[in-house]
C-alpha positions in Angstrom: 15.6 4.3 -61.2 14.6 3.6 -57.9 15.7 0.9 -56.2 13.1 -1.8 -54.2 14.6 -4.0 -51.2 12.2 -6.6 -50.0 11.7 -9.0 -46.8 10.3 -12.4 -46.7 7.8 -11.4 -43.5 10.1 -13.4 -40.9 13.4 -11.5 -42.1 11.1 -8.2 -41.9 10.3 -9.2 -38.4 13.7 -9.8 -36.6 14.9 -6.3 -38.1 11.7 -4.5 -36.7 12.3 -6.8 -33.5 16.1 -5.5 -33.1 15.6 -1.9 -34.4 13.2 -2.0 -31.4 15.1 -3.6 -28.7 17.8 -1.0 -29.5 15.5 1.7 -28.7 15.1 0.1 -25.1 17.0 1.1 -22.6 18.7 -1.6 -20.2 18.5 -1.3 -16.4 22.6 -2.3 -15.7 21.9 -3.7 -12.3 25.5 -5.5 -12.3 26.4 -2.3 -13.2 24.4 0.0 -10.4 25.1 -2.9 -7.3 29.0 -1.8 -8.5 29.0 1.8 -7.9 27.2 1.7 -4.9 29.4 -1.3 -3.4 32.2 1.2 -3.6 30.2 3.8 -2.0 29.5 1.5 0.8 33.6 0.8 1.0 34.3 4.0 1.1 31.5 4.6 4.1 32.6 1.5 6.2 36.2 3.2 5.8 35.0 6.6 6.7 33.2 5.2 9.8 36.0 2.9 11.2 38.7 5.5 11.2 35.9 8.1 12.6 34.1 6.0 15.9 36.6 2.6 14.9 33.2 0.9 14.6 33.5 -2.3 11.4 29.7 -3.3 10.4 29.2 -6.9 11.2 27.2 -9.3 9.2 26.9 -12.4 10.3 24.7 -15.8 7.5 23.4 -18.3 9.2 22.9 -21.3 7.5 21.4 -24.6 8.3 22.4 -27.6 6.4 23.5 -28.2 3.0 21.2 -26.8 0.5 23.2 -26.8 -2.4 20.8 -24.3 -3.9 22.2 -21.7 -1.3 25.4 -22.3 -1.9 26.5 -19.5 -4.0 24.0 -16.4 -2.6 26.2 -17.4 0.4 29.3 -16.8 -1.3 27.8 -13.4 -3.4 26.6 -12.1 0.4 30.1 -13.4 2.0 32.2 -11.8 -0.6 30.4 -8.7 -1.0 30.8 -8.6 1.9 34.3 -8.3 2.7 34.5 -6.3 -0.3 32.9 -3.6 1.5 35.1 -3.9 4.4 32.8 -5.9 7.0 33.2 -7.6 9.8 32.5 -11.2 8.3 31.4 -14.1 9.4 29.4 -17.3 8.0 27.9 -20.0 10.1 27.2 -22.8 9.6 24.8 -25.7 11.8 23.8 -29.1 11.3 21.2 -30.1 9.2 19.8 -32.3 12.9 20.3 -28.8 14.6 17.0 -28.3 17.3 14.5 -25.7 16.6 16.0 -24.3 19.9 18.9 -24.5 19.1 19.4 -22.6 16.9 17.6 -20.0 18.2 20.1 -20.1 20.9 22.6 -19.1 18.6 20.6 -16.3 17.1 20.5 -14.9 20.6 23.7 -14.8 20.9 24.5 -13.0 18.0 21.5 -10.6 19.2 23.1 -9.6 22.3 26.9 -9.0 20.7 27.6 -6.0 19.4 29.3 -6.8 17.1 26.9 -8.1 14.7 25.0 -5.3 13.1 23.2 -7.4 10.6 21.9 -11.5 11.5 20.7 -13.2 8.2 19.4 -16.5 8.7 19.8 -18.3 4.9 16.2 -19.7 3.4 14.9 -22.2 3.0 15.4 -23.9 6.4 15.0 -28.0 6.8 11.6 -28.7 7.7 11.1 -29.6 11.4 12.0 -25.9 12.2 9.0 -22.9 12.0 10.8 -20.4 10.0 8.3 -18.5 11.2 9.4 -18.2 14.7 13.6 -18.5 13.4 12.8 -14.5 12.2 10.8 -13.5 14.7 13.6 -14.8 17.1 16.0 -12.1 15.0 16.7 -8.4 16.8 14.1 -6.0 14.2 17.6 -3.3 14.4 19.4 -6.1 12.6 17.2 -7.9 10.9 19.3 -6.9 7.4 16.7 -8.7 5.7 13.7 -6.9 6.7 11.6 -10.2 7.1 10.7 -9.5 10.8 6.8 -9.2 11.4 8.1 -5.7 13.7 9.5 -3.9 10.1 6.6 -5.5 8.2 4.4 -3.6 10.2 7.3 -0.3 10.2 7.5 -0.5 6.4 3.5 -0.6 5.4 3.2 1.9 8.7 4.9 4.7 6.5 8.0 4.4 9.1 10.6 2.2 7.4 13.5 0.7 9.7 14.8 -2.8 7.7 13.3 -2.9 4.2 13.6 -6.1 2.4 16.4 -6.0 -0.1 15.1 -6.9 -3.4 12.1 -4.0 -3.3 14.8 -2.1 -1.7 17.1 -2.4 -4.4 14.2 -1.6 -7.2 14.0 1.6 -6.3 17.5 2.4 -6.3 17.1 1.5 -9.5 14.5 3.8 -10.4 15.9 6.6 -8.8 19.5 5.5 -10.4 17.0 5.7 -13.9 15.7 9.2 -13.0 12.2 7.0 -13.7 9.5 9.1 -12.1 6.8 7.1 -10.3 4.8 9.4 -8.9 1.2 9.4 -10.1 1.9 6.2 -12.9 0.4 3.1 -12.6 2.6 0.7 -11.5 1.5 -3.0 -11.4 3.3 -6.1 -9.3 2.7 -9.5 -10.4 3.8 -11.7 -7.2 2.4 -11.3 -3.5 5.2 -12.8 -1.5 6.6 -11.4 1.9 10.0 -10.8 0.1 9.0 -9.0 -2.6 5.5 -8.6 -3.4 4.1 -6.9 -1.0 6.8 -4.9 0.3 7.5 -3.7 -3.5 3.5 -2.5 -3.4 3.6 -0.9 -0.5 7.4 1.2 -1.7 6.0 1.9 -4.8 2.7 3.4 -2.6 5.0 5.5 -0.9 6.2 7.1 -3.9 2.7 7.9 -5.0 2.4 5.4 -7.6 -1.6 4.1 -7.7 -0.7 0.0 -7.2 -2.6 -3.2 -8.0 -1.1 -6.3 -6.3 -2.0 -8.9 -8.1 -0.9 -12.7 -8.7 -1.3 -16.2 -10.8 -5.1 -16.4 -9.4 -5.6 -13.1 -11.0 -8.5 -12.6 -13.2 -7.7 -11.5 -16.7 -4.2 -10.9 -15.5 -2.6 -9.5 -19.2 -5.2 -7.4 -19.4 -4.5 -6.0 -16.2 -1.0 -6.0 -16.8 -1.2 -3.9 -20.1 -2.9 -1.1 -18.5 1.0 -1.1 -15.6 3.5 2.7 -16.4 5.4 0.3 -14.1 5.6 -3.8 -14.5 7.3 -5.0 -11.8 7.1 -9.1 -12.0 8.1 -11.6 -9.3 5.9 -14.9 -9.7 8.6 -17.2 -10.3 8.0 -18.4 -13.4 10.4 -18.8 -16.5 9.2 -16.5 -19.1 5.7 -16.1 -17.6 4.8 -12.0 -18.8 4.7 -12.1 -22.5 4.5 -8.8 -24.7 0.5 -9.6 -24.2 1.5 -8.6 -21.1 2.7 -5.2 -21.8 2.0 -2.0 -23.1 4.5 0.2 -25.6 6.6 2.3 -23.2 6.0 0.6 -20.2 9.0 -0.3 -17.7 9.5 -3.8 -16.7 11.3 -5.0 -13.7 11.8 -9.1 -14.1 12.9 -10.5 -10.5 13.0 -13.9 -11.3 15.8 -16.4 -12.0 14.6 -19.8 -13.4 16.0 -21.8 -15.9 14.0 -22.5 -19.3 13.5 -25.6 -21.1 17.6 -25.6 -22.6 18.6 -25.2 -19.1 19.7 -21.4 -19.4 19.5 -18.8 -16.9 15.8 -16.5 -18.1 13.9 -14.6 -15.5 9.4 -14.4 -15.3 9.7 -12.4 -18.4 10.1 -13.6 -22.1 12.8 -11.0 -22.6 12.8 -11.7 -26.6 9.1 -10.8 -27.0 9.1 -8.1 -24.2 11.5 -5.6 -24.8 11.0 -4.1 -27.9 8.0 -3.0 -26.1 9.7 -1.6 -23.3 11.0 1.4 -22.2 13.1 0.1 -19.9 13.8 -3.4 -19.0 16.1 -5.1 -16.5 17.9 -8.4 -18.2 18.5 -11.7 -16.0 21.1 -12.1 -15.0 22.6 -8.6 -14.5 19.3 -6.9 -13.6 18.0 -7.3 -10.1 19.7 -10.1 -8.8 23.1 -7.9 -7.7 21.2 -5.2 -6.2 19.8 -7.8 -3.7 23.7 -8.3 -2.3 24.4 -4.3 -2.4 21.4 -3.4 -0.3 21.6 -6.0 2.0 25.4 -4.8 2.9 24.0 -1.1 2.4 21.4 -1.5 5.7 24.2 -3.7 7.5 26.1 -0.3 7.2 22.6 1.6 8.5 22.6 -1.2 11.1 26.1 0.0 12.7 25.3 3.5 12.3 22.3 3.7 14.5 23.8 0.9 17.0 25.8 4.0 17.5 23.4 6.5 18.6 21.8 3.7 21.4 
């Protein structure tokens, strides 16, 4: 006797979707960040025991921007967990640019501090470019100083923006080979898109850097073996942008129409197509803070050699 199982169209689509998602590897940035944080803490303890040096990280905060509070708190907690000397220097929103530059110069000159972060955004009366330029490039653990940007593009990096650096660690951890692969980066910011493209080039990927005004963007994205999305628009990338088997890295952090955290990628439609994908939250975000800690540790080690 033959038994037939009938699905209505909606149930069958849901069944196939879940089956394909089960075949997709979720890149667990939170777990990887925890692992690396543990390694940084061990290295820091060893450095202190052998040399007496404790890596120092200061975060300079101007004003009281609510959106910045959680990021600053995460950085402070991670620094303390790593065994660093940690300070959050809070300054009034009314501070002048000249006064802020004096504060930065104080930390530039103080050998106890190896990493300096200025939390963005800054008040409108302060020139952010001038502030970033004022940070000693050897202490610029954000990697935003023009000298560090130039070194990255010249293939001789010192400090690398932490989000792209964290993504490269993800590729390494999950055994994702980049050589000869076609990579598409959606987003051209100095914080993610441009440095991400350069890091991929350095690993011999063939890179296309795109943005919101790129013509035929879905068609271009569908060619990608590696797709990195950092465009700042909730669920911007849908299944139409992704070829089967692609690695999809979602850098976005947004809220959807229901107030729920989401990325720049429509996870539900894209995950069934991807071989690997980062979730939001729990993907790229935790790695960003961890790489700031790694670069602070490395800056402390370099300072010993001066």
